[in-house]
C-alpha positions in Angstrom: 122.3 261.6 203.4 121.0 259.0 200.9 124.5 257.4 200.8 124.5 257.0 204.7 120.9 255.5 204.5 122.0 253.1 201.8 125.0 252.0 203.8 122.9 251.5 206.9 120.4 249.4 205.0 123.1 247.3 203.5 124.7 246.7 206.9 121.3 245.7 208.4 120.6 243.4 205.4 124.1 241.8 205.7 123.6 241.2 209.4 120.3 239.6 208.9 121.7 237.3 206.2 124.7 236.4 208.3 122.4 235.6 211.3 120.2 233.5 209.2 123.1 231.6 207.7 124.6 231.1 211.2 121.5 229.5 212.5 121.2 227.3 209.5 124.8 226.3 209.7 124.5 225.6 213.5 121.5 223.3 212.9 123.2 221.6 210.0 126.2 221.0 212.1 124.0 219.4 214.7 122.3 217.2 212.1 125.7 216.2 210.8 127.0 215.3 214.3 123.9 213.1 215.0 124.4 211.4 211.6 128.1 210.8 212.5 127.0 209.2 215.8 124.5 207.0 214.0 127.1 205.9 211.5 129.7 205.2 214.3 127.3 203.2 216.4 125.0 201.4 213.9 123.3 199.4 216.7 122.0 202.7 218.2 119.2 204.7 216.6 120.2 208.3 217.0 117.5 210.7 215.8 117.1 214.4 215.9 113.6 215.6 216.9 113.1 219.2 215.8 109.8 220.3 217.4 107.8 222.9 215.4 106.8 224.9 218.5 109.8 224.4 220.8 113.2 225.3 219.5 116.3 223.4 220.5 118.6 225.6 222.7 121.2 223.0 223.7 122.3 219.6 222.7 125.1 217.5 224.3 126.5 214.0 224.6 127.5 212.1 227.7 129.7 209.1 227.5 128.8 207.3 230.7 131.4 204.9 232.1 130.0 201.4 232.3 132.4 198.7 233.6 133.2 196.1 230.8 131.9 198.4 228.0 134.7 200.2 226.1 132.7 201.2 223.0 129.4 202.3 224.5 127.5 204.8 222.5 126.8 208.1 224.2 123.6 209.4 225.6 122.3 212.5 223.9 120.6 215.3 225.8 118.5 217.9 224.0 116.9 220.9 225.7 113.8 222.5 224.1 112.6 226.0 225.1 109.5 228.2 224.6 111.7 230.8 222.9 115.3 231.1 221.7 117.8 233.9 221.5 121.5 234.4 221.5 123.7 234.4 224.6 126.5 236.9 225.0 130.0 235.7 223.9 131.2 235.3 227.5 128.3 232.9 228.4 128.9 230.9 225.2 132.6 230.6 225.9 131.9 229.4 229.4 129.5 226.6 228.2 131.8 225.6 225.4 134.8 225.4 227.8 132.8 223.4 230.3 131.3 220.9 227.8 134.1 220.7 225.2 133.6 218.0 222.7 130.3 217.0 224.3 128.6 220.2 223.0 126.7 219.4 219.9 124.5 222.5 219.5 124.1 225.8 221.1 124.0 227.2 223.7 121.2 229.6 223.2 119.1 231.5 225.7 115.5 230.3 226.3 113.1 229.2 228.9 113.4 225.4 229.0 110.2 223.4 228.7 111.8 219.9 228.2 115.0 218.0 228.4 115.1 214.9 226.3 117.7 212.2 227.1 118.1 209.4 224.5 120.0 206.4 225.9 120.9 203.9 223.1 121.2 200.9 225.5 118.5 199.0 227.4 116.4 201.5 229.3 113.7 201.2 231.9 111.7 204.0 233.5 110.9 202.6 237.0 109.5 205.7 238.8 106.2 205.9 236.9 103.0 206.4 238.7 100.7 207.1 235.8 100.2 205.9 232.2 99.2 207.8 229.0 98.0 205.7 226.1 98.6 206.7 222.5 97.2 204.3 219.9 97.9 201.3 222.0 101.4 202.5 223.1 101.7 203.0 226.9 103.9 205.9 228.1 104.7 205.8 231.8 105.1 209.1 233.6 105.1 210.7 237.0 104.7 214.3 238.2 106.8 215.8 241.0 104.4 218.5 242.2 106.9 220.0 244.5 109.5 220.6 241.7 106.8 221.2 239.0 108.5 218.6 236.8 106.8 215.8 234.8 109.1 212.8 234.1 108.2 210.4 231.2 109.8 207.4 229.6 109.6 205.9 226.1 111.0 202.4 225.9 112.2 201.3 222.4 113.6 198.0 221.2 117.0 199.7 221.1 117.3 202.1 224.0 114.8 204.7 225.0 114.0 208.2 226.0 113.7 209.8 229.3 112.1 213.3 229.2 111.9 215.9 231.9 109.1 218.5 231.3 109.2 221.7 233.3 105.7 222.6 234.2 104.9 226.3 234.4 102.6 229.0 233.0 102.5 228.5 229.3 103.6 224.8 229.5 101.4 222.3 231.4 100.7 218.6 231.6 98.6 218.8 228.3 101.6 220.4 226.5 103.8 217.6 227.8 101.3 215.1 226.5 101.3 216.8 223.1 105.1 216.8 223.0 105.1 213.0 223.7 102.6 212.6 220.8 105.0 214.5 218.6 107.9 212.2 219.6 105.9 209.1 219.0 104.8 210.4 215.5 108.4 211.4 214.7 109.6 207.9 215.8 106.8 206.3 213.6 105.3 204.6 216.6 
């Protein structure tokens, strides 16, 4: 009986170690891919923003076709959630097949609170109806009440961010504002 208990304990410990290493390896792979993009496109400013309260559940690239631009850097999309857990193998395979090389990280299960799009070329957020001010920096935003989505834009010298916040119980406009503050701090703005 002691031998069986010991074997079960070892199997549980090994599973926990493997799971922990897998998560670390997955995040390290994402960091490496973002660094590769930053090196390949030195005029872009790719950064990975790891929020302490909202884990990343999906990160992708999108190479938009722009006439006359053969070597345009990709947009990066990062989805943050209130929580994070593993998907089953079938769901993972379906997402991997659909996204192919554009998949940078994930997919994981989680209730999305924000989707951040970094566009490394000139960016303008034109649908803003309101402005938040953070230490002299104006952040334009608008709320679509019907869809319960807050849209915000951060313009940078090189590109910018467009963020969709999904408003719901447990994530409201103040949480979106705090998330923007986190991004500005992470960007050293």
